[in-house]
LUMGU-666381 format. One record per residue: x, y, z of N, C-alpha, C in turn; residue in three letters. Coordinates in steps of 0.2 Angstrom, whole numbers, plus 5000, padded with zeros to 4 digits. Each point is the difference from the previous one (the first is absolute). Layout:
N
XYZXYZXYZALA ...
This chain:
255
514649015082499349965002499649994992MET 500050074996499749984993500350064997ILE 500349944995500650044994499550034993ARG 500150054998499450014994500549974994ILE 499949964998500349974993499750054994ALA 499250034999500150024994499550065004LYS 500150064997499650065003499450014995ALA 499550015003499450024995500150084999ALA 499750044998499850075000499850045006VAL 500550045003499750045005500049945007ALA 500749965000500049975006500350035006THR 499650005006500450045006499649975006SER 500250025004499750015009499650055000VAL 499549975002499350055002499749985005GLN 499650055004499649995007499550054999ASP 499650025006499650054999500150074999GLY 500650014999500150064998500150065006GLY 500350054999500350055004499350065000ARG 499949995009499250044998500450085006ARG 499850044999500050065005500650044997ALA 500449994994500450044997499950034994HIS 499550004997499750024994500250105003ARG 499950015003500150095002500850014999ALA 500349955001500850024998500249974991GLU 499449964997500050004994500249944998GLY 500049955005500049944998499449964998PHE 500149964994499449944997499849965006ALA 499549985000499849945005500449954999ARG 500149984992500549944998499449945003SER 500349945001499849955002499649954995GLY 499749965002499749944995499650024995ALA 500049994994499550034995499349955002MET 499949955001499649975004499949985006ASP 499950045005500150005007499549935004LEU 499450004996499849945003500149944999LEU 500449984994500249934998500750005004SER 500550065001500649985005499749985007LEU 499750035003499549985006499949955002THR 499649964994499849945001500549954998LEU 500350024996500749955000500649995005ALA 499950065004500449995006499549945006ASN 499550004999499649975004500049944999ARG 500049994994500149914997500549995003VAL 500750044999500849965001500050015006ALA 499650035005500250005008500450085002GLY 499950034996500450065002499450065002ALA 500250045004499550055002499950044994SER 499350035000499850024994500450074996PRO 500350025005500350084999500849984997GLU 500249944999500550004999500350024992SER 500549984999500450024993500049934996ALA 499950014993499949944997500450014992GLY 500149974996500350004993499450024996ILE 500050064996499450024996500249994993GLU 499749964995500549994991499350034997PHE 500150024995499650024993500049944995GLY 500050054993499849964995500649954997PRO 499949964997500649954998499949945005GLY 500549964999500249945003500350015006ALA 500149955004500550025007500249925002ALA 500650005002500249945004500550005005SER 499849975006500350005007500249945003PHE 500750005002500249955003499949995007GLU 500049965003499949985008500849995002ILE 500450045004500550005003500049965007THR 499550005005500049965005499250015002ALA 499949965003499249985001499650055002ASP 499450014997499750055003499250004999VAL 499650035004499450004998499750054996ARG 499650004996499950054995499249994997MET 499950054995499349994996500250044996ALA 499650004993499950054995499250015000PHE 500050064998499450054999499850044996GLY 499650044999500050044994499749984994GLY 500250034994499949964994500349944999ALA 499649964998500349924999500249994995GLN 500749965000500449974997500049924999ARG 500149964994500349945000500649985003ASP 500249945003500649995001500049995009GLY 499550015004500050005008499250015002ALA 499949975005499450015004499850075002PRO 499450034998499950065002499550005007TRP 500050065004499750015005500049935007TRP 500649964998500049955006500750005002GLU 500049975008500650005003500449964996THR 500950024999500349954998500649995004ILE 500249945002500549995005500649974995GLU 500550064997500449984995500749985002ALA 500249974998500749985001500550014996THR 500850005005500550044996500049954992ARG 500250044995500149964993499550014996GLY 499450025004499349994995500050074995THR 499849994995500150054993499150035000VAL 499950044999499350024998500050034993PHE 499849994994500050024994499450034998GLU 500050085001499250015000499950034992LEU 499450004998499850034993499850075002SER 500050054994499550054999499249995003ALA 500050065004499550005005499249984995PRO 499649985002499349974996499550045000ARG 500050035007499350025001500250085003ASP 500550025000500150085001500850024999GLY 500450045005500450044997500549985007VAL 499950005007500350015004500149935004TRP 500649965000499849955005500550005008SER 499949965004500450035006500349925003TYR 500650005002500349945006500150035005LEU 499649965006500050015006500449955003ALA 500650005005500249975005499850005008VAL 500049945002499850005008500850055002GLY 499650055004500450055004500350054996GLY 499750014992500050064998500650014997GLY 500150024992500750034998500450065001ALA 500649995001500450055005500250054994GLU 500150065004500350054995500050055005ALA 500450064997500050055005499450055000PRO 500050025010499550034999500050085000VAL 499750034995500050084998499350015002VAL 500050065003499550045003499649965002LEU 500049945003499549965003499749954995GLY 500349994995499849944995500749974996SER 499849944999500349964995500050024993ARG 499650024997499850014995500650034994SER 500049984994500550034996499750054996THR 500150054999499850074995500850024996ASN 500049974995500750004996500050094998VAL 499350045000500350054997499950045006ARG 500149995006500150045005500749995003GLU 500349954997500649975001500049955008GLU 499449985000500149945006500149934997ILE 500449955001499949964997500350004993GLY 499949924996499950004994499749954998ARG 500049984994499749954997500449945000TRP 499849945001500549945001499949974994LEU 500649964999500249974996500149935000THR 500349964994500249945002500550005004ALA 500149965005500749995002499850035008GLY 499550035001499850035006499949955006ASP 500150005004499849965007499550035006VAL 499549975003499850055003499849965005LEU 500050045007500049955008499350015002THR 499849985006499350005003500250005009SER 499550025001500250015009499549935002GLY 500150005005499649935004499250015000ALA 499849944999499250004999499750015006ASP 499450055000499850035004499249965001HIS 499749954996499450004999499749944997ALA 499549965001499949954997499750014992ASN 500249984996499549994993499349995001PRO 499850044996499249984999499750014993VAL 499549975001499749994991499650085000ARG 499850014994499950064999499550004994ILE 499450044998499749994993500350054997GLU 500149964994500450054994499750074998GLU 500250055000499850064998499950024993PRO 499450024998500050014991500450054999PRO 500249994994500550034995499650044996MET 499449994999499850074996499249995003HIS 499650064997499450025003499750074999GLY 499650025002499750074999500450065005GLU 500350044996500450055003499650075004ILE 500150015007499550065001500350055001ARG 499850054997500050075000499750045004LEU 500450065003499750055003500250074995PHE 499350024998500050054994499949964993GLY 500150044993499949974995500549994996LYS 500249964995500249994997499649984992LEU 500050044995499449994996500449974993PRO 499949954996500349974995500049925002GLY 500549974995500049925002500750004999HIS 500449955003500850015002500149935002TRP 500649994997500349945001500950025002ARG 500149965004500950015002500549984993THR 500550054998500250004996500849985002GLY 500750024996500549964998500550055008LEU 499850074999500350055006499749995005ARG 500449965004499749965007500849995004ALA 499950045006500449975005500050015007ASP 500450005003499849995008499950085001ARG 500150044996499850085003499250024996MET 499849964995499250024998500049944994GLY 499450014997499749964996499750044994TYR 500250034993499750034996499349974998VAL 499350024999499649974998499850024991LEU 499949944997499950034994499250014997GLU 499950034997499250014997500050084996GLY 499350025002499850084996500350055004GLU 500450034999500650055004499350055003PRO 500150015006499550065003500250064998LEU 499650054999500050065000500450045004ARG 499949975008500150055004500850005002SER 500449964996500850015002500350054998GLY 500050045006500350045001500550035006THR 500350045002500350025004499850035005GLY 500149985008499550065005500750055002SER 499650065004500550045001500549995005GLU 499549965006500449975006500149935001TRP 500649975003500249945001499649985006SER 499649934999499849985006500049935003GLU 500049985006500249945002499749924995PRO 500449975001499849944995500149935005LEU 499649944997500149945004500049964995LEU 500249945001499849944996499449994999PRO 499749994993499350004999499650054996GLY 500450085002499850034996500050024992PHE 499750014997499850024992500250064998ILE 500650004997500150074997500049994992GLN 499850074998499950004993500450064996VAL 500649994998500650044997499650034993PRO 500350054998500050024992499749954996PRO 500349964999500049954994499149955002GLY 499850025005499449985001499849935004GLY 500549955000500049925002499950025006LEU 499649975005500149995007500749955001PRO 500350035008500549955003499849975006ILE 500049955002499849985005500749995004VAL 500050055006500749995004500149945005LEU 500549974999500249945003500450015006MET 500349935004500350025005500650045002ALA 500150024993500850045000499750084997GLU 499350005000499950084998500150065002GLY 500250054997500350065004499450025005PRO 500550045005499550035006499450054998THR 500250054995499750064998500050004994VAL 499450034996500150024993499450044998GLY 500050034993499750074999499549974995GLY 499949934997499550004995499349975003TYR 499550034998499449985001499849925004PRO 499750015003499849935003499449975001VAL 499649984996499350004998499649935005PRO 500549965001499749955005500749965003ALA 499849965006500449975004499749915000VAL 500649954999499749945001500150005006VAL 499649935004499849995005500649975003HIS 500350025006500749995000500049915002SER 499549975000500149914999499849974994GLU 499850064995500149984993500650014996ASP 500350055002500750024996500549924999VAL 499849965002500349945000499849974996ARG 499350004997499849984994500250024992LEU 500150065002500350044994500649985000VAL 500449995004500949984999499949935000ALA 499549964999500049934997499849994993GLN 499950064995499649994996500550024995SER 500249954994500450004996500150054995PRO 500250024997500150024992499249994996PRO 499550065000499649964994499449985005GLY 500050015005499549975005499450065001THR 499349994998499450045001499950035007THR 500050045004499950015005499150035001LEU 499849985005499349995003500050075006THR 499850054999500150045005499350015002PHE 499850015008499350015003500250065003VAL 499350025001500250065006499849975005SER 500450045006500149965006499550055006SER 
């Protein structure tokens, strides 16, 4: 159905992630920008919970090996219509640029992308040896269409980020960023010391390790940790951090 001709950084199959398994030590996993994947699924005529292809920084290209209804969403790139239903025919190739307004982009297909279901999710988590990164030559298939495509309002890629708690100082995203967490750059905090007890963690929690630079936990963040947590990003706004390229100044507001 879809062959990956060129893989961007961290290309993988993702959905809404694994729920109710953190007590067993499994990260939530799932899309870094779940709202964008959910909306792209609706535009493609897939159920909102379907898995899609997530791809990060760098250029990418996809070859259509069988007629398919699809849609691109998330961080926009040159080379294809964005947030539009595409009736792609066999032999079509989409050559996509690096993202212009974010980090993570999504390719949704009618019926959803197929991948093995592990603990109730098709999401890849390479750290936990669930699935693997997709590379050039990989071919993905889809299930049967379940819904009619719909038009949606494009979600913002940037904006104010709501916090529970306080994170003093001015912060920007740095180069140390992946699906586990984003290390922020700025004046190090003095509170970066270890805690005596480990506590449960969730995506959006902000930990401050001994170096004093905060880490915003992402989809594959750990389930427990012992560093101080001065603030938590609103669950709906974690995606705004995820979509911020290195060097982006973040605007935090109290929720």
